C-alpha positions in Angstrom: 89.8 0.7 -72.8 86.5 0.7 -70.9 86.4 0.3 -67.2 85.2 -3.0 -65.7 81.6 -3.2 -64.8 80.8 -1.3 -61.6 84.3 0.3 -61.2 83.1 3.8 -62.0 80.6 3.5 -59.1 83.5 2.8 -56.6 85.4 6.1 -56.9 84.9 9.9 -57.4 82.2 12.2 -55.9 78.9 10.8 -54.9 76.4 10.7 -57.7 72.6 10.1 -58.0 72.0 6.3 -57.8 75.1 5.6 -55.6 74.8 3.5 -52.5 75.8 5.5 -49.4 76.7 4.1 -46.0 76.3 6.4 -43.1 78.1 5.7 -39.8 76.7 7.4 -36.6 78.8 8.3 -33.5 78.1 4.8 -32.0 79.3 3.0 -35.1 75.9 2.0 -36.4 75.5 1.8 -40.2 72.6 3.0 -42.4 72.6 2.3 -46.1 70.5 4.1 -48.7 70.5 5.1 -52.4 71.1 8.8 -53.3 68.1 10.4 -55.0 67.9 14.1 -56.0 65.4 16.0 -53.8 64.9 13.3 -51.2 65.7 13.4 -47.5 67.3 10.9 -45.2 65.4 10.6 -41.9 66.6 9.1 -38.6 65.3 9.5 -35.0 68.2 12.0 -34.6 66.9 14.3 -37.4 67.1 14.5 -41.2 69.3 15.9 -44.0 68.8 16.3 -47.8 70.4 13.9 -50.2 71.4 16.9 -52.3 73.9 17.7 -49.5 75.9 14.6 -50.5 75.4 14.6 -54.3 78.7 15.9 -55.7 80.5 15.7 -52.4 83.6 13.6 -52.0 83.5 10.3 -50.4 84.4 10.5 -46.7 82.4 13.6 -46.1 80.6 14.3 -42.8 76.9 15.5 -42.8 74.9 16.8 -39.9 71.2 16.2 -39.3 68.7 18.7 -38.1 69.4 17.3 -34.7 73.1 18.2 -35.0 74.3 14.6 -35.1 77.3 14.0 -37.4 77.3 11.0 -39.8 80.3 9.8 -41.8 79.3 9.1 -45.5 81.2 6.5 -47.5 80.3 4.0 -50.2 79.6 0.6 -48.6 82.3 -2.0 -49.2 81.0 -5.2 -50.7 81.1 -7.0 -47.3 79.0 -4.2 -45.9 76.6 -4.2 -48.8 75.8 -8.0 -48.7 75.0 -7.7 -45.0 72.6 -4.8 -45.5 70.9 -5.8 -48.8 67.4 -7.3 -49.0 67.3 -11.0 -48.3 65.3 -13.9 -49.6 67.6 -16.6 -48.2 70.5 -16.3 -45.7 73.6 -14.8 -47.3 77.1 -16.2 -47.5 79.0 -14.2 -44.9 82.0 -12.2 -46.1 84.4 -14.3 -44.0 83.2 -17.4 -45.9 83.1 -15.6 -49.3 86.7 -14.5 -48.8 87.7 -18.1 -48.1 85.9 -19.3 -51.2 87.6 -16.7 -53.4 91.0 -17.7 -52.0 90.8 -21.4 -51.4 88.8 -22.1 -54.6 91.4 -19.9 -56.4 88.9 -17.8 -58.3 90.8 -15.8 -60.9 90.0 -13.2 -63.5 88.4 -14.8 -66.6 87.5 -18.0 -64.7 84.5 -20.0 -65.9 82.5 -20.7 -62.7 79.3 -22.5 -62.0 77.4 -21.7 -58.8 74.4 -23.5 -57.3 72.3 -22.0 -54.6 72.2 -18.3 -55.3 70.1 -17.3 -52.3 70.2 -13.5 -52.1 73.1 -13.0 -54.4 75.9 -12.4 -51.9 78.4 -14.9 -53.2 77.4 -14.1 -56.8 78.5 -10.5 -56.2 81.9 -11.6 -54.8 82.4 -14.1 -57.6 81.5 -11.6 -60.4 83.9 -9.0 -59.1 86.7 -11.6 -58.9 86.2 -13.1 -62.4 85.6 -9.7 -64.1 83.8 -9.0 -67.4 85.8 -11.6 -69.3 84.9 -14.5 -67.0 81.7 -16.5 -66.9 79.4 -17.1 -63.9 76.5 -19.4 -64.5 74.3 -19.5 -61.3 71.5 -22.0 -60.6 68.7 -21.3 -58.1 65.7 -23.6 -57.5 63.4 -20.9 -56.3 62.2 -18.1 -58.6 61.6 -15.7 -55.8 65.1 -16.0 -54.5 66.4 -15.6 -58.1 64.5 -12.4 -58.5 65.8 -10.9 -55.2 69.4 -12.0 -56.1 69.1 -10.3 -59.5 68.0 -7.1 -58.0 70.8 -7.1 -55.4 73.5 -7.9 -57.9 72.3 -5.3 -60.4 72.0 -2.7 -57.6 75.6 -3.2 -56.6 77.1 -3.2 -60.1 74.8 -0.5 -61.5 73.0 -2.8 -64.0 73.3 -6.3 -65.5 76.7 -7.8 -65.3 78.0 -9.1 -68.7 79.6 -12.2 -67.2 76.5 -13.4 -65.3 73.8 -15.9 -66.4 71.1 -17.0 -63.9 69.0 -20.2 -64.5 66.0 -21.1 -62.3 66.1 -24.8 -61.7 68.1 -27.7 -60.3 71.8 -27.8 -61.3 71.8 -31.6 -61.6 68.9 -31.4 -64.1 70.0 -28.4 -66.1 73.8 -28.2 -66.1 75.0 -28.1 -69.6 78.2 -26.1 -69.2 81.5 -27.8 -70.1 85.2 -26.9 -69.5 84.2 -25.3 -66.2 87.2 -24.1 -64.0 85.3 -24.0 -60.7 82.0 -25.2 -59.2 80.6 -23.7 -56.0 77.8 -25.6 -54.3 75.8 -23.9 -51.5 72.9 -26.3 -51.0 71.4 -28.9 -48.7 72.6 -32.0 -50.6 75.6 -31.2 -52.7 76.3 -35.0 -53.1 73.3 -35.2 -55.5 75.2 -33.0 -58.0 78.6 -34.8 -58.1 77.9 -36.7 -61.3 76.9 -33.5 -63.1 79.9 -31.6 -61.6 82.3 -34.4 -62.7 81.2 -34.0 -66.3 81.5 -30.2 -66.2 84.8 -29.6 -64.5 88.1 -29.5 -66.3 91.0 -31.7 -65.0 92.5 -29.8 -62.2 89.3 -27.8 -61.6 88.1 -27.2 -58.1 84.8 -28.2 -56.5 84.0 -26.1 -53.4 81.0 -26.9 -51.2 79.5 -24.8 -48.4 77.4 -26.8 -45.9 75.9 -26.0 -42.5 76.1 -29.2 -40.5 78.5 -32.0 -39.6 76.2 -34.6 -41.1 76.1 -32.8 -44.4 79.9 -32.3 -44.3 80.5 -36.0 -43.6 78.2 -37.2 -46.4 79.6 -34.8 -48.9 83.2 -35.8 -48.2 82.4 -39.5 -48.3 80.5 -39.1 -51.5 83.4 -37.2 -53.1 85.7 -40.1 -52.1 83.3 -42.7 -53.4 82.8 -41.1 -56.9 86.5 -41.6 -57.4 87.4 -38.7 -59.8 88.6 -36.2 -57.2 91.7 -35.8 -55.1 91.3 -36.1 -51.3 89.0 -33.3 -50.1 89.9 -30.7 -47.5 87.4 -29.4 -45.0 87.5 -26.5 -42.5 85.6 -23.7 -40.9 86.5 -20.1 -40.1 85.7 -17.9 -37.1 86.4 -14.2 -36.8 87.0 -12.4 -33.6 87.4 -8.6 -33.6 89.5 -6.7 -31.0 89.0 -3.6 -29.0 92.0 -1.3 -29.2 92.1 2.0 -27.2 95.3 3.1 -25.5 96.4 0.3 -23.2 93.0 -1.3 -23.3 93.7 -4.0 -25.9 91.4 -7.0 -25.6 89.2 -9.3 -27.7 85.6 -8.1 -28.2 83.0 -10.0 -26.2 81.2 -11.0 -29.3 82.5 -12.8 -32.4 81.3 -14.3 -35.7 81.5 -18.0 -34.9 80.2 -20.9 -36.9 78.3 -20.1 -40.1 79.2 -23.1 -42.2 81.8 -25.7 -43.3 83.8 -25.3 -46.5 85.4 -28.1 -48.4 87.4 -28.2 -51.6 88.5 -31.1 -53.9 90.4 -31.1 -57.2 89.1 -32.9 -60.3 91.4 -35.6 -61.5 92.2 -36.4 -65.2 89.8 -38.9 -66.8 90.6 -42.5 -66.1 92.9 -41.7 -63.2 92.2 -43.2 -59.8 92.9 -41.1 -56.7 96.0 -42.2 -54.7 95.2 -44.3 -51.7 95.1 -42.4 -48.4 98.1 -43.3 -46.3 96.5 -42.3 -43.0 94.1 -44.9 -41.9 90.6 -43.9 -40.6 90.2 -43.9 -36.8 89.0 -47.1 -35.3 85.2 -47.1 -35.3 84.9 -44.3 -37.9 83.0 -46.8 -40.1 81.3 -48.8 -37.3 78.1 -50.7 -37.4 76.1 -47.5 -37.0 77.6 -45.8 -40.1 75.0 -45.5 -42.9 76.8 -43.1 -45.3 78.1 -43.6 -48.8 79.6 -47.0 -49.4 78.2 -48.5 -46.2 76.7 -51.4 -48.1 80.2 -52.6 -49.0 81.7 -52.3 -45.5 
């Protein structure tokens, strides 16, 4: 049985073409690709790539300036933060939430819109495996090209489960029996009708938006279309901690707001969502409300 795509690049001694992440004594990271005969240069000196080729992961190399660097393969969260960008990337904290809360499983059939630089695509492909299907849509050809290069660099070549289409999802989506749809775009509400036709009953729609106004309009549009269960919305924030002896305290910096996530389950055809038992707060749909359904209120 052959190994899953990219698995061979995640273990064993370093080889030509591997991505290497160096960590200096101050914890700073430097990522590069191993090439025979090349040298890695820093302001603290240099060392030859050949010194790492064939060495086990977790080795330590010293530059001509006698500075020690720890050499490891970058984890996927490290890789997506250091890879070339066309658009902003989906941060690992949000990608992890999407994989968990959208219940991405091996073999899943997933549609993604808004590829950006390929960060979330890489996480999704690793989760669904070679037997799954990820059809990604990206409006901008330059972003699609950067994403392709980033994904193929990480997996060591084209991924058999990935298909990338340049164009708008609402105009080009022809997939059916889709298990999950992930929308990372400015106006996900414009795609709801296309998503409704593509998702299987019980399938999950997951949207990633940046602002409260986008979040509010997306949620209200999902309620209005009437074929989804009540959506859930949240955000995540990550705070690291300093731990050294008795000095245990939160770090002064943290990864705060990056975006909002929301999920909703597709109902069976012809089924109306149960009425919400909790009434909206007084004034939630006041005179100044102009969102979906405002004409009927």
